[in-house]
C-alpha positions, 0 to 999 in steps of 0.5 A: 603605561596603564599599569602605572597610571593604576599604581599611582592612583593607588598611592594617591588613595591610601595617602589620602587616607593617611593624612587626616590619621597624620593630622590628627596624631600630630593635633593630639600631640600639640594639645598634649604639648600644650598642657605639659608646658602649662605643667612645667615650672617657669625658669624663675621657679627652676632657678628657686627649685635649685637654690632650695636644693642648695639650701637644704645641702647647707648647715642651718638649713631654713624650712622653705616651706615655712618662710616669706620672701621670694629670693635667696634672702628668704625669712624663715617664720620660726626662729632658728635654735641658738646656744642660748635661752631667748627669754633671760640673760646670762649670769643675771642671778650673780648681780642684784641691785644694791643702793642702800647708803654707807655708814659714812652718808649723814642722815638728814637731820645733820646736814639740812639747812634751815631756810634753804629751798630748792625749787625745781620745774622738769622739762620734756616728756614723762621719762625725761622728767623723771631723770629730772626728778631724781637729779633734783632730789641729789641736787637738794642734798648737794645744797644741803637744802629742802626740796619742794615736790619738783613742777612738772612740764606742761606747756612743751611738746606733750600739753600734758596739764598733770601735776606731780600728784598725778602721775606719782604717789607723792607721800611714797615719795617723800617717807621713802625718802625722808632719811635722806633728803627733807621734802615739802608740797610746797614753799612755806609762807613768810608771814602771809605771803610765800617765800618767793623763789627767783628762777635761774638755769644750771649747765647741763652736767652740772657737778658738785662744785658747779652747784656750790658756785652757781646755786649756793650764794643764791640760796644763801642769799634769797633763801629759796631758789627755782631751776628751770628746763631741769633735765640732765643738769647733774654730772654723769658721774659723783660721789658713790652715795650720791650715786645710790641716792639717785638709784633709791629715788628711781627704783623705790622712790618713784612710784605710780599712782594706784590707778594708773598702777591697776591699769597697767597691771591689767594690760600685763595680765591680759598680754600674760594671758595670750602667752606665757612670754611676750616681747614689748616694743618701744617704737619711735617712729613718728614724723616730727621725730623722724624729720628732726633726725635728718634721716631717709627712708626711702619714701621718695620725693613725698617722704622729702617733702613731707619731712622738709615742710616738718624740718623747717619749723626749726629755724636753726636745724642744721641741714643734715646728710641722710647717708651719714647720719645712717652710717654713724648709727643715728637713725632709728630702725624702721619697724620692718628692720626692727622685726628681722633683727628680731627674727635673727636673734631667735624670736619666731612668728609666734611670738607675741609682741606689745608695741608702745608707740606714738603717730607711725610715719606711713601708717599701717603701710609702715607697719605691715612689714613687722605685722607679717613677720609678728602677727601676734601685734598688740598695744594698749588700745587693742586689748583694753577698752575706750571706757578702761583708757577713757581716765588717761587718753587725755594726758600723755604722761598718764598714757605713756605711764601704762606703756612704761609698766607694760615694757617694764614687765616684758620678758624683753624689752626692745627698742628702735631707738636711744631715747630716754624711755629707752635709757630709763628702762635699761637702767631700770632693768638692770638694776631689777635683775638684768632683764634682756633689754635689746637696743640696737647697734644700729651703726653696725646693722646699717650695714647688713640691712643695706647688702642683705639682698645680696646675702643669704638669710643664714649670713644676715641672721649670722651678723645680727647675732654677731653685732648685737653682742654687748646690746642684750641687756647682759650684765657687764655689757658696758664698762662702770661709767660709761654712757648716762648713769640713768641708762647704766647705774653701775655703782647700784649692780652688786656682784655676788661673788662667791656664787660666781667664784662656785661656778667658775670653780665647777667643772670646765666644759671647754678645756683648761684654756677657755675663760668662762667669763669671756664669752658670757660678759661681753663688753662694749669697745671704747669706739662703741661707747664713745660713739654710741648714738642718741636718737632724737626723742620728742620727750627731749623737746623742751620746746613751747610748741603750739599745734596749727592746721597742717600735714599728718592728720591735721597738725604740724609743729609750728615752732614760729615764736616758740621760746626754744633751747635748740643749742641744748637740744642739739648738745643732748642729742649728740652727747 
């Protein structure tokens, strides 16, 4: 018994010595486990790692160390390598602008009748007025009348007091067209008084016969007439020589004044100093334009309340279905959507972008995603001093003219809308060498943007490239005669058939059955051409609009008592 007690006491003493040792070891193990837990990836990181490995095992890999985003839709910083030059148009070297009159087009002296004077009052912003000026020359030729230098719109939305000679070189305008139409600076006098010109308005898209039936009788009786709100008042399809006259006016006779040209060229030069190539983006995302479009951009009750307050200013504006508008491609792309489209088309974050825009709804918060994708982000206000812009800053049309020059000279022109500036520049860039002009195929892109969170970047980018075929400014994208003539001046685009035939007769890379023109000259199908949307453009507003205190930096549009022409505006927007 005594021996048993001694043995138990012995084991007890040994156990008392071991317990602290076990405790110490356990503590060390717990500390080590905690440290390893801290360093170990979270379940989310593990999922990302598995996704990263999966992506590296597929074709068209995206470098995950060079991307932004956290889901499987990860946007690369670099543009993907494509089988085309993203800064030029295919086959453009085989086409050129051609607007000379034919031998069948009589000289001005043979057709101009004495005592017939046509005066024009344009409507809208700079580019809308440009279409009116261009068509005014052709209308004067149709009527065999002398044209008086057009009056610019000084009362509607833009409130710009500039006259024709302060925007355009009036002497160049008169002299360049001297063989086509007689142009004078003001109505002549009859005795001590100027000849009076009664005012009238012709319907939109008025044909040659329409002018002969409606305007000519007044000219014969009164010798002078002034056509008001003159924008898109001439038919889209005309005789070939009249179409070519349109091109001579728009692309050669209408030249900005020297001060505007010199400042515009400075801005272009400064963009060229920053990079060999640059993109110009015409970004229309102003509050009033979004309100008129009836589109919704996910801003919740705040957005609905703010834009709804502006919408109510149009007494006759119908209530729209935002989802339907977007499905039909009638909503301008957001800045973020523009950035994603450009990245999918191959433009990396190192690309320099010049942005021509007014007040962006949501300000910097709205622009942030685009700037994150393209940090080299500029505007005329950032590359010119206040002192340099001072002679222009009080005149919206002169500021718009500066943007026009920089956009026209850009390597690639992009728009998020289909307004007047987009149309005019699209046609001009076709005429002068088919420089890349990217117009979003919003009807098709809508579906991609809606479901992008459920797809990989590769699938999204492939979808964008597929849907944008036919919307990139390539030759023969649109069938002759389709769309507005100002954006598709097909009558004034000539093909170098010999050079094209020589190219097509060369070695066939893809075998006997390959059609060399099919891939390069993508033509928009009939459905797309008919349904191609037009977005509201404040250039289009021909309303006499006073401003008063309210939303958005102290101003809202007040249409009470305005002499609105909403029916015509709606017609133009829905064409």
